[in-house]
C-alpha positions as CSV (number, residue, x, y, z in Angstrom):
1,M,43.5,-38.0,3.9
2,Y,44.4,-34.9,5.9
3,K,48.0,-33.7,6.0
4,N,48.6,-31.9,9.4
5,A,51.8,-30.7,11.1
6,I,53.0,-29.8,14.5
7,I,56.1,-27.6,14.7
8,G,57.7,-27.8,18.1
9,A,57.6,-31.3,19.7
10,G,58.3,-30.5,23.3
11,Q,56.0,-30.6,26.3
12,L,53.1,-28.7,24.7
13,G,53.7,-30.0,21.2
14,S,53.6,-33.6,22.4
15,R,50.2,-32.9,23.9
16,H,48.9,-31.3,20.7
17,L,50.1,-34.5,19.0
18,Q,48.1,-36.7,21.4
19,G,45.0,-34.6,20.6
20,L,45.5,-35.0,16.8
21,L,45.9,-38.7,17.3
22,K,42.4,-38.8,18.7
23,F,41.0,-37.1,15.6
24,K,38.8,-39.8,14.0
25,Y,39.5,-39.0,10.3
26,K,42.6,-40.5,8.6
27,Q,45.6,-38.2,8.5
28,T,49.3,-38.0,8.1
29,I,50.9,-36.0,10.9
30,Y,54.3,-34.4,10.5
31,V,56.1,-33.5,13.7
32,L,59.0,-31.1,13.1
33,D,61.6,-30.1,15.7
34,P,65.4,-29.6,15.5
35,S,65.7,-31.3,18.8
36,K,65.9,-35.1,18.7
37,D,65.1,-35.2,22.5
38,S,61.9,-33.3,21.8
39,L,61.0,-35.7,19.0
40,K,61.7,-38.6,21.2
41,L,59.3,-37.2,23.9
42,S,56.6,-36.8,21.3
43,S,57.2,-40.2,19.9
44,E,56.9,-41.8,23.4
45,R,53.7,-39.9,24.2
46,S,52.2,-40.8,20.8
47,K,52.3,-44.4,21.8
48,E,49.9,-43.7,24.7
49,I,47.1,-43.1,22.2
50,D,45.6,-45.9,20.1
51,N,45.4,-44.8,16.6
52,N,45.8,-45.7,12.9
53,H,47.3,-42.5,11.7
54,D,50.7,-42.1,9.9
55,I,53.2,-40.1,11.9
56,N,56.5,-38.7,10.6
57,F,59.0,-37.3,13.1
58,T,61.6,-35.1,11.4
59,T,64.2,-32.5,11.9
60,S,64.0,-31.3,8.3
61,W,61.6,-28.8,6.8
62,S,62.0,-30.5,3.4
63,D,60.1,-33.5,4.7
64,L,56.9,-31.4,5.0
65,P,54.4,-31.5,2.1
66,L,53.9,-28.2,0.4
67,D,50.2,-28.3,1.1
68,L,49.0,-28.7,4.7
69,D,45.5,-28.8,6.1
70,L,46.3,-27.8,9.6
71,V,49.6,-26.6,11.2
72,I,50.1,-26.0,15.0
73,V,53.1,-24.0,15.9
74,A,54.0,-25.0,19.5
75,T,57.5,-23.5,19.7
76,G,58.6,-20.9,22.2
77,A,57.8,-17.3,21.5
78,N,61.5,-16.5,20.9
79,V,61.6,-18.3,17.5
80,R,57.9,-18.2,16.6
81,S,58.1,-15.2,14.2
82,E,60.9,-16.8,12.1
83,I,59.1,-20.1,12.1
84,V,55.8,-18.6,10.8
85,K,57.7,-16.6,8.2
86,K,59.4,-19.7,6.8
87,L,56.2,-21.7,7.0
88,L,53.9,-19.2,5.2
89,K,56.5,-18.2,2.6
90,N,57.1,-21.8,1.5
91,Y,53.9,-23.8,2.2
92,L,50.2,-23.5,1.6
93,V,48.6,-23.7,5.0
94,K,44.8,-24.0,5.1
95,N,44.5,-23.5,8.9
96,L,47.2,-22.2,11.3
97,I,47.2,-22.4,15.1
98,L,49.7,-20.3,17.1
99,E,50.6,-20.5,20.8
100,K,51.0,-17.5,23.0
101,I,52.5,-15.1,23.8
102,L,52.7,-14.7,20.0
103,F,56.0,-12.8,19.8
104,Q,58.5,-11.2,22.0
105,D,58.9,-8.0,20.0
106,L,56.4,-5.5,18.6
107,K,57.8,-5.5,15.0
108,S,56.9,-9.2,14.5
109,Y,53.2,-8.4,15.0
110,S,53.0,-6.2,12.0
111,E,55.3,-8.4,9.9
112,I,53.4,-11.6,10.6
113,G,50.1,-9.8,10.4
114,E,51.0,-8.6,6.9
115,L,52.2,-12.0,5.8
116,I,48.9,-13.6,7.0
117,K,47.0,-11.0,5.1
118,I,49.0,-11.6,1.9
119,T,48.8,-15.4,2.1
120,K,45.1,-15.3,3.3
121,T,46.0,-17.9,5.9
122,P,43.2,-18.4,8.5
123,T,45.0,-18.1,11.8
124,W,44.0,-18.6,15.4
125,V,45.7,-18.3,18.8
126,N,45.3,-21.1,21.3
127,H,43.5,-19.2,24.1
128,S,41.6,-22.3,25.1
129,R,39.4,-21.1,27.9
130,R,37.0,-19.9,25.1
131,M,36.4,-23.6,24.5
132,F,35.4,-24.4,28.1
133,S,31.7,-25.0,28.6
134,H,31.4,-23.3,31.9
135,Y,32.9,-20.0,30.6
136,N,30.5,-20.2,27.7
137,E,27.6,-20.6,30.1
138,I,28.9,-17.6,32.1
139,K,29.2,-15.5,28.9
140,N,25.6,-16.3,27.9
141,I,24.3,-15.0,31.2
142,I,26.4,-11.9,31.1
143,Q,25.3,-11.1,27.6
144,K,21.6,-11.5,28.5
145,S,22.0,-9.2,31.5
146,E,23.9,-6.6,29.4
147,E,25.7,-5.5,32.7
148,K,29.3,-4.4,33.0
149,I,31.8,-7.0,34.4
150,S,34.7,-7.0,36.7
151,L,37.2,-9.9,36.4
152,K,39.8,-10.6,39.1
153,V,42.3,-13.4,39.1
154,F,44.3,-14.3,42.2
155,G,46.9,-17.0,43.0
156,G,50.5,-17.7,43.9
157,N,53.3,-17.6,41.4
158,W,51.2,-18.7,38.5
159,G,53.2,-16.9,35.8
160,L,52.0,-13.3,35.4
161,A,54.2,-12.9,32.3
162,C,53.5,-16.1,30.5
163,N,49.9,-16.7,31.5
164,S,48.2,-13.3,31.9
165,L,47.1,-13.2,28.3
166,H,44.9,-16.3,28.8
167,F,42.9,-14.3,31.4
168,I,43.0,-11.0,29.4
169,D,41.6,-13.0,26.5
170,L,38.9,-14.5,28.8
171,F,38.0,-11.0,29.9
172,S,37.6,-9.9,26.2
173,F,35.6,-13.1,25.5
174,L,33.2,-12.5,28.3
175,S,32.8,-8.7,27.7
176,L,32.7,-8.9,23.9
177,S,35.0,-5.9,23.9
178,N,38.6,-5.0,23.2
179,V,41.2,-4.1,25.9
180,I,42.3,-0.4,25.6
181,N,44.5,0.0,28.7
182,I,46.9,-2.3,30.6
183,D,48.5,-0.8,33.7
184,P,51.7,-2.6,34.9
185,D,52.5,-0.2,37.8
186,L,51.8,-2.8,40.5
187,I,54.1,-5.4,39.2
188,D,56.8,-6.3,41.8
189,N,60.2,-4.7,41.2
190,T,61.9,-8.1,40.8
191,L,62.6,-10.4,37.9
192,L,62.2,-14.1,38.5
193,K,63.6,-16.9,36.5
194,S,61.0,-18.7,34.4
195,K,60.9,-22.5,34.4
196,R,61.8,-22.1,30.7
197,K,65.5,-21.5,30.2
198,N,66.5,-17.9,29.4
199,H,63.1,-16.4,30.1
200,I,61.8,-14.3,33.0
201,E,58.7,-14.0,35.1
202,F,56.9,-11.3,37.1
203,T,54.9,-11.3,40.3
204,G,52.5,-8.6,41.4
205,T,49.4,-7.2,39.8
206,I,48.3,-6.1,36.3
207,R,45.1,-4.0,35.9
208,G,43.3,-2.9,32.8
209,R,40.0,-2.0,31.2
210,D,38.2,-2.3,27.9
211,E,36.4,0.1,25.6
212,K,33.1,-0.5,27.3
213,G,34.4,0.4,30.8
214,N,34.7,-3.2,32.1
215,I,37.8,-3.8,34.3
216,F,40.2,-6.7,35.1
217,Q,42.8,-7.3,37.8
218,L,45.4,-10.1,37.7
219,S,47.4,-10.9,40.8
220,S,50.2,-13.4,41.1
221,M,51.8,-13.3,44.6
222,D,55.4,-14.2,45.2
223,G,56.3,-17.4,47.0
224,D,54.9,-20.9,46.6
225,Q,52.6,-21.7,43.7
226,V,48.9,-21.7,44.7
227,D,45.9,-22.6,42.7
228,I,44.1,-19.8,40.8
229,T,40.8,-18.3,41.8
230,I,38.9,-16.3,39.1
231,C,36.1,-13.9,40.3
232,I,33.7,-12.6,37.7
233,F,31.2,-10.0,39.0
234,T,28.3,-8.1,37.5
235,K,25.6,-6.1,39.3
236,S,23.3,-9.1,39.4
237,H,25.6,-12.1,39.2
238,R,28.8,-13.4,41.0
239,W,31.0,-16.3,39.9
240,I,34.0,-17.6,41.9
241,V,35.8,-20.2,39.7
242,Q,38.4,-22.3,41.5
243,E,40.9,-23.8,39.1
244,G,43.5,-26.4,40.0
245,H,42.9,-29.2,42.4
246,A,39.4,-28.2,43.7
247,Q,37.7,-27.5,40.4
248,K,34.4,-25.8,41.3
249,I,32.3,-22.8,40.6
250,I,30.5,-20.8,43.4
251,Y,27.6,-18.9,42.0
252,F,25.3,-16.2,43.4
253,S,22.6,-14.3,41.6
254,K,20.1,-11.6,42.3
255,E,17.3,-13.8,40.9
256,E,18.0,-16.4,43.6
257,D,18.5,-13.8,46.4
258,F,22.2,-14.4,46.2
259,N,21.9,-17.9,47.7
260,L,24.9,-20.1,47.3
261,N,25.2,-22.6,44.4
262,I,28.2,-24.8,44.0
263,K,29.0,-27.1,41.1
264,S,32.1,-28.9,39.9
265,F,33.7,-29.0,36.5
266,E,36.5,-30.8,34.8
267,T,39.3,-28.9,33.0
268,E,40.0,-30.2,29.5
269,F,43.7,-30.8,28.8
270,Q,45.4,-29.9,25.5
271,S,45.4,-33.6,24.5
272,T,41.6,-33.4,24.3
273,L,41.2,-29.8,23.2
274,T,43.3,-30.3,20.1
275,T,41.0,-33.0,19.0
276,R,38.1,-30.6,19.2
277,I,40.2,-27.9,17.4
278,A,40.9,-30.3,14.5
279,T,37.3,-31.3,14.3
280,D,36.1,-27.7,14.4
281,L,38.4,-26.5,11.7
282,L,38.7,-29.5,9.3
283,I,35.1,-30.8,9.6
284,D,32.9,-28.0,10.8
285,R,34.9,-25.2,9.2
286,E,34.7,-23.0,12.2
287,S,36.5,-22.3,15.5
288,N,35.8,-20.8,18.9
289,L,39.5,-19.8,19.3
290,T,40.7,-16.2,19.1
291,T,41.6,-15.0,15.6
292,F,45.1,-13.7,15.1
293,Q,43.6,-10.2,14.5
294,E,41.6,-10.3,17.8
295,A,44.6,-11.6,19.7
296,C,46.8,-8.8,18.6
297,L,44.4,-6.3,20.2
298,S,45.4,-7.7,23.7
299,H,48.9,-9.1,22.9
300,I,50.4,-5.8,21.7
301,P,49.4,-3.6,24.7
302,F,50.4,-6.5,27.0
303,L,53.8,-6.7,25.4
304,K,54.3,-3.0,25.5
305,S,53.6,-3.0,29.3
306,S,55.9,-6.0,29.8
307,L,58.7,-4.4,27.9
308,E,58.3,-1.2,30.0
309,V,58.6,-3.2,33.2
310,Y,61.4,-5.4,32.0
311,T,63.6,-2.5,30.8
312,K,62.9,-0.6,34.0
313,I,63.9,-3.5,36.3
314,S,66.7,-5.0,34.3
315,G,68.2,-1.7,33.1
316,I,68.6,-3.3,29.6
317,N,67.5,-1.1,26.7
318,T,65.9,-3.7,24.4
319,L,63.0,-4.2,22.0
320,V,62.7,-7.9,23.0
321,C,60.9,-9.0,26.2
322,P,62.1,-12.6,27.1
323,I,58.7,-14.1,28.0
324,T,57.0,-17.1,26.5
């Protein structure tokens, strides 16, 4: 029987739980959170999934077994570093999944990185677009063409601070290259309140490039929230991916004289993706997710840029950027 745990039982953690409950192999799942309200939410959502697994909802670390097959840390970024330290110093974790942004301060990246190295804990970051079939199809075409890419994301108030890393990771995934520059100069000179308490958001544009000369541009306009459009261009191929309500891909290629092709897709939710993550790691012993080491290559420059913007706008001299 597998012994798995979810630390952080709120909105995201409860969806991870639903995904684990669809895993077909017998398991005991430990759901840990100091908030009884969050545990209640996870408990209620667990009842939506027919299963024969054992679930323990707890507020105490002492209820966790010392040896765990899979742990998903779904807390906010403000406490994630301390959670991971406590976890890896006291428990044997065979597979670890972390949410993003990983941490709010630069020091935590080196500290946690060293701890992961010492404990030899296989660790991944939940940048889930790598698991979507349509992005894998696009990646295969790009790799065959060996052409440079340009990736642009546009939408209204979609969370430039909390969600940009998903698209920067997608950019790295498609280009098979590491980001070397992130330019925050076009971020609006205003801090917005995040929907998450005590956190902030940005609007405006972030630009960057990788070591191969590929470029990306992410734009989140102020005002009402509007669905995201992702444009991926090479010399011979064009993809316009519409996420949100109208889920479709518009595709042009030189091979087909740039004639229009449109196909729809269905976005997988976390309650399904986590099932695949568990199967990949526990049964197939592999994962399509970003490794911790890979994620740091984009998270660290992004956090540096975000800190620069935050300190400039707020006037607060701090080493912590309150984004999650």
